[in-house]
C-alpha positions, 0 to 999 in steps of 0.5 A: 590344853591344845589351845595353850600348846598352839599359843606356846608355839606362836609365842616362841615363833613371835620371839624369834621373829622379833629378834630377826627383825632387830638382828641387823640393827644390833650387829650394826650398833655394836660394830659402831661401838667397837670401832669408836672404842678402838679407832677414835682417840680420847683427844679427838672425841673431846675436841668434837663432843667434849663440851655441853654447848649447842654445837656439841649437842647438835653434832651428837644428835646428827651422829646418833641419826647416822648410827641409828640402832636398837636401844641395847646397841645405842647404850654401848655406843653411848658408853663408848663416846662418854668414855672417850671424852664426850660430854654428858649432855651430848652423850644423852643426846646421842643415845636419844637420837640413835633410838628415835631419830632414825629412818627405819623406825619412821618407816615401820611407824608409817606401816603400822600407824598413821603419819601423825605418829611419824611426825610425832616420832621425829619431833618428839625425838628432838623435844626429848633431847631438849627436855633432857638437856634442860633437866640436866642443867637444872639438876647439875649432876657433876659428882655423878658424872665424875664418878661414872668416868672414874668407873669406866677408867681410861682403859689405856686412853692416856696413850692414844694421843700418840696414836695415828689418825683413825683413817690409818688405824682402820687399815691395820690388821691388828686394829681389826682384831681388837675391833673383833674382841670389842664386838664379842665383848659388847654381845657378851654384856647383854645377851642374857638381857636380850634373850629374856626380854625378847622371850617375854615380849613373845609371851605377852604378845600372844597370851595377854588379851587386848582387854588387859590394855583397855583396863590399864589405860583409863577411858580407853574407847572414848570417841577420839582423843577429844573424849579424854580429860587431862588426868586421863591423858596423864594416866596414859602417859604414865602407864605407857612406860609400864606397858613398855616395861612389861612388853619390852622388845626395843623401839623397832619391835614395840611399833606393832604393839603400839598399833595394838594399843591405838586399835583399842583406843589408847590416846595419841599421848599414851601410844607415843609414851609407849614408843618412847619408853624403850630406854626406861625399862629394867634391862636398859637400867641394868646395862647402864648400872653395869657401865656407870654404877647404880646411882648414875643409872637411876639418874639417867632413868629419872632424866629420860622419864621426866623428859618423856612425860614432858615431851608426850604431853607437849606433842599431844596438846600441840597436835590437838591445838593444830587439829592434827590428832589422828582419828580412829584406830591404826591399820596395823593388824595383830602382832602374831599376824606379821610376816617376820621372815619375808625376803626384804631389805632386813633379810639381806642386811641380816645375812650381811651382818651375820657374815660380818659377825662371823668374821669379827668373831674369828678375828677376836681369837687372833693374837694382837701384836701392836702394843698400843692396841692391847689393854682391854678389860671386860667389866665383870658381871656378877651378883644375884641379878646376873645369876638370875638372868643367866638361869632365866635365859637358860629357861627362855632357850628351853621355852623357845626350843619346845615352842618351835617344835610345837609350832613346826612339828605338830 
């Protein structure tokens, strides 16, 4: 019993630590999303990213790199770009780039794993974009795209042709009031998913033994990746997303768990599939369904999953031919051994964005006087899934509160 209570405390502490690691990325991503919705006109977005060509996809990838964020925030920003007139392929390219082609993710991978995984992350991000683009061109989901645009609605965008440039609007007090309202709404869309997802991640990280991973990944423990057959590698690639589904905490938080997998002999392909799987899990599917409807959400899931499998197989055998597959286990320690709350760049970024969030929250309560900035409509969140997630979130808060008391008061 004492062991269980100790693990309960560690799981709660790990959950809070995971969220603290990702807090600034959440806030930054939602701020970018809110600013795009308020400041960028539909006409300007159509001009920059309205097509499906190389230029538009390349610009979307660069934009995603600049506005790097966690998967939840990237979903919100992608929805904003698509709603404002960006093409579907550039929108998907932005989504993949903002969650994979990011500097901070490469730094974390370098800390927990090896340089091969860093190269695989960035090269794989580009391959994911290319594979998704090819899959979309082959399947031609024109009806789904049209339905998704109609579902999002114009939200008053028919009036934005006459609005001033964003450089002028960003100086307007009313514009920042609306950015505050959008920012609050973005958090309101996903707080239940975030709470439940991070709580489950802490529980899994502490309570599930590493032997469980070895059972899932066939052939784990072979001497180097050269000891795996193609079918074993394929199984690792397919099981990687399953593990991500179970332990979902976003791309940043997944890296320590990816190191645990590598420490226990999972192949390079399996670990990369796990890292790339932050966009093919149920919380992401549910948010996409809220944005675009279930048919489009499932199509996006299929697109990303097929692209993930193709990309990780190409990476694995490409690295193998070049003699670049990592040897042995990574240097990352146990997930519960990490120091989450040390004073580093994340600490100061979190404080800055907490302060900024407080200001935006206050602005969201102010009345908007500019008629051109009115007309927001929050998408309803109803149904049994939303109700279930609400109560699971309440249970999660109770679990965390008791766990933290066990951690620090006993």
